[in-house]
Structure formats: structure tokens, C-alpha cells
C-alpha positions, 0 to 999 in steps of 0.5 A, spaced: 949 832 502 952 837 498 956 834 492 963 835 492 967 839 487 972 835 483 975 835 477 977 830 471 983 829 468 983 827 461 985 820 459 986 817 453 981 811 453 975 808 458 977 802 461 975 796 456 974 789 458 973 784 453 976 777 452 982 780 449 986 785 454 984 789 460 989 795 463 988 797 469 992 804 468 986 805 463 981 807 470 980 815 470 987 816 474 983 823 477 978 820 480 982 821 485 931 785 591 938 782 592 943 784 598 946 788 593 953 788 597 953 781 595 952 782 588 957 787 588 962 782 590 960 778 585 960 783 579 967 785 582 969 778 581 967 777 574 971 783 571 969 785 564 972 780 559 971 785 553 975 790 558 981 787 558 981 784 551 981 788 544 977 788 540 977 783 534 979 786 526 974 792 524 970 791 530 968 798 533 972 798 541 967 796 546 966 801 553 971 799 558 967 801 564 965 796 570 959 799 573 959 797 581 954 800 586 957 802 592 952 799 597 947 802 602 949 805 608 944 801 614 941 805 619 937 803 625 928 804 625 927 811 630 919 808 630 916 816 627 913 816 621 919 819 617 923 813 620 918 808 617 919 811 610 927 812 611 927 804 611 922 803 605 927 807 601 932 804 603 930 798 602 928 800 595 935 802 594 938 796 595 933 792 590 936 798 585 943 797 587 942 790 586 938 790 579 944 795 577 950 789 579 946 785 575 946 789 568 953 791 570 955 783 571 951 782 564 954 788 560 961 785 561 958 777 559 955 781 553 962 785 552 966 778 553 961 774 548 961 779 542 969 780 542 969 772 542 964 770 537 967 777 533 974 774 533 971 767 530 968 771 525 973 775 522 979 769 523 974 765 518 973 771 513 980 772 513 981 765 511 976 766 505 980 772 503 986 769 503 984 763 499 980 768 494 986 772 494 990 767 491 985 765 486 980 759 486 976 755 483 969 759 482 964 755 487 969 752 491 965 748 496 971 748 502 969 756 501 962 756 501 962 751 508 967 757 511 963 763 508 956 759 512 960 758 518 962 766 518 954 767 516 953 763 523 959 767 527 955 774 525 949 772 527 952 771 534 954 777 533 947 780 532 944 777 537 949 779 543 948 786 540 941 784 541 941 782 548 945 788 549 940 793 546 934 789 551 939 791 557 939 798 555 932 798 556 932 794 563 937 800 564 933 805 563 927 802 567 932 802 573 933 810 571 926 811 571 926 807 579 932 812 581 928 819 579 923 816 583 927 814 589 930 821 588 924 825 588 921 821 595 928 822 599 927 830 597 920 830 600 920 826 606 924 831 609 918 836 608 913 831 612 912 833 619 913 829 625 921 827 624 926 827 628 934 829 627 936 822 626 931 821 621 933 827 617 940 825 618 939 818 615 935 821 610 940 826 608 946 820 607 940 816 603 939 822 598 946 822 597 947 815 596 941 815 591 944 821 587 951 816 586 946 811 584 943 815 580 950 818 576 952 811 576 945 809 572 947 814 568 954 812 566 952 805 565 946 807 559 951 812 556 956 807 554 951 801 553 947 805 549 954 807 545 956 800 545 949 798 542 950 804 536 956 802 534 956 794 534 949 795 530 953 799 524 958 794 525 954 788 523 950 792 518 957 794 515 959 786 515 952 784 513 953 788 506 961 785 505 958 777 506 954 779 500 960 781 497 964 776 499 958 770 497 960 774 489 967 773 489 966 765 492 961 764 485 967 767 481 972 765 485 976 772 485 976 777 491 972 784 491 974 788 497 968 792 502 962 793 499 961 799 494 956 802 499 960 802 505 966 805 501 961 810 499 958 811 506 966 812 509 967 817 504 962 821 505 961 821 512 954 819 513 948 817 510 946 818 503 940 819 499 940 819 492 936 816 486 939 815 479 932 817 476 931 817 469 937 815 464 940 821 461 943 821 454 950 818 454 952 822 447 959 825 447 960 822 455 966 817 455 963 811 459 967 808 465 966 801 463 965 798 456 964 790 457 964 786 451 961 780 450 964 777 445 965 770 448 961 766 453 963 767 461 967 774 460 970 775 467 968 782 468 966 783 475 973 785 478 975 790 473 968 793 474 969 792 482 975 796 482 973 802 476 966 803 481 970 803 487 975 808 485 969 812 483 965 812 490 972 814 493 972 821 490 964 821 488 961 818 495 954 820 491 955 818 484 950 815 481 950 811 474 948 809 467 948 803 465 947 802 457 946 795 454 949 797 446 948 793 441 950 793 434 945 796 428 947 792 423 944 785 420 937 787 419 931 787 423 931 780 426 937 780 427 937 787 431 932 785 435 935 778 437 942 782 439 938 787 443 934 782 447 940 779 448 944 785 450 939 787 454 939 780 459 946 781 459 946 789 461 942 785 467 947 780 469 952 786 470 947 790 475 946 783 478 953 783 480 953 791 482 947 789 486 952 784 489 958 787 490 953 793 495 951 798 490 944 800 492 939 799 485 937 806 486 943 808 484 944 805 477 939 807 471 939 802 465 937 803 458 938 800 452 941 802 444 944 800 437 950 802 435 952 802 428 960 802 430 959 796 435 961 788 433 959 785 438 954 786 444 956 791 449 954 793 456 957 801 458 957 804 464 957 811 465 958 816 471 952 821 471 
């Protein structure tokens, strides 16, 4: 994927997170075998639940098709060899249509389950986000319990998608059977010893096989589309849950996963690696975190800064540098350097929890004569 061209406007200072103050204005603003008739009646009686029910907020739309076979026209045996073949093919078509009706009923049931489970999931995470939005204590046990409930709901959604994928495989088998019946009906016209009635019934049967084949194709296409969209949705929500877990730990709300932000703005998949760290000389850091006291609350500011970068540069990679003061003698410098590395590792863990893949961040360490306390700097590559 090609890098998007962009321009960075000059700013007066980098974002600095410390125990003293923080201003969002310091962010870079330019980072801008069944009776088919009976089965069909059952399928029609159980109208698709998902078709008449809107998906949960954030959930991709499900298909709305209801794929009920039209049935098989009966015919009287003629006593000829071809007539017997027609009876066999008609029985096979009836069984096939019975299978399709069952698969359609299963699809409608799964769609209803998907919508219901997704609604419960989104209702739970909405409650958690509302509490985080106004602020709460780190590791609030009520939010932890709600988080576990949301995890269970999303697991049920994933199970529904897995069952729908299995259904797609079953429909594929029906498609193979339909193709076999179509070829068999065509071949029967060439068998000698048939009477006009045999060919009349064969023509009707062939038309009904073809209509069934079209129905199966539409069914398989719609199920495959549902599986693809819902699979992506579950993957996205799993990343968002990971980020929510980090938010509950800190008692703050972040937003969507950083990788989801990047993917949404890139419009596709990306394979980007940070590679080896490069020199940070003469480069202005995006974020400076000063560890001048214990438990510096840098996570929200860090998330905001990186999220804004990824909105404009979805392919961005970063350099994370641990900076220790160079003053105080060799022993003191070594002690501060080790501590700065651990602090940088903590910042890296926070970025990963926020959804940024480790391959997008290169980590380095250095000392600085200008620094009076340990710092961690984040640069855009």
C-alpha cells in the first residue's frame, strides 16, 4: 500500500505529559428426504427474525433473503426406463429442496441469534463506556463484572458466526447435488426408448432443477457475505474489548482500537514493520512522558496523540525512546537507564493494549544531558 502524501504544519511544542500539566493544543493539528412442501410451509411460517430486526449499533447489516423452494411438480409413472429415471430424479430433487428449506430455516434462526446476542453485547459495553466517560476508580469491580458479561456475549456472537460458516459448507454440498441433478436431467433426454410424456416431464423437471440451482446460488452468496462481514465485526470488537480492559484498569475511556483506526482510514490490510530504530536527532517527539512522580497518568493523552496520527497516516510506525539523565555519575546513570527502559516497556504495553501492533513500534534508549528526570519519547517514523 502506498504512503499517503501529507504536510505537517509547524507547531510550537510537542505534547508533554507530566505530573505538572497537559494541554491537548500541543498535539500536531496537521495530522489531519422430507416432504419439501411441508418444510417450505414451516420455513415461511418462521419468517426471518433478522430480516425484520435492525442490527445492533456498530454491527454490519445481515442479509434479508428468505430462500424457500417452490416445490416439485408431481408426475405419473410411464413404465419406460426413462420414466423410471424421471421418478428417481424427481425424488432426488424433492430431497434436495427439503434440505434447502432446512438450511434456510437455520439461516433465519442464526440471524435472529446474531442480532440478539450483538444487542446484548453492545448494551453492556455502552453501560461500561458511560461509566468510564464520567470517570471511575481504576479496576472498578462492577465494570470488571460487566466486562466479563460483554466477553461472554461476544463469544456467543462468534459462535453464531461459526455455525453460519458451517451452514455455508452444507449449502455448498447442496450446490454440488444440484449440479449433478442438472446434468442427469440433460443426459436423460438422450436415452433411447422414451415416449413424449417422458420428455414432457423431463422438461418440467429440468426447469425446476435450474430454478433450484439459482435459489441455492443466491442462498450461498448471501450466507457467505454474512459470514465475511460478521467475522470482521467480531475481530474488530475483540480488539475494542482489549482496549476497554485497559480503560477499566486505569478508570478512563479511550475509544476504538488503534489498529481499527488505522485499518478504517487505510481502507484495507497493512503489513508494516517498524524495523530497526533510526536516529532521533533533530526530530521533534510527538509525545514526551516525564516520569517525575509515581503513576503518571499518560495513557489517555498517549492514546489521543497516536489515534490522531493514525487517522491521517494509517501506515505510520513509531520510535519509542527511553531517555535517562546523563548526570550523577556512572552508577546513577546506569540505575536511571534501567528504570527508563522499564518505563518505556510499560508505555509499549499500553500501546499494545490500545490495539497498536508491536511491529509498528521500535524501541531504543539513550541518555540526555538536558533531562532532569526519566522520560519516554514517542516519535513518528
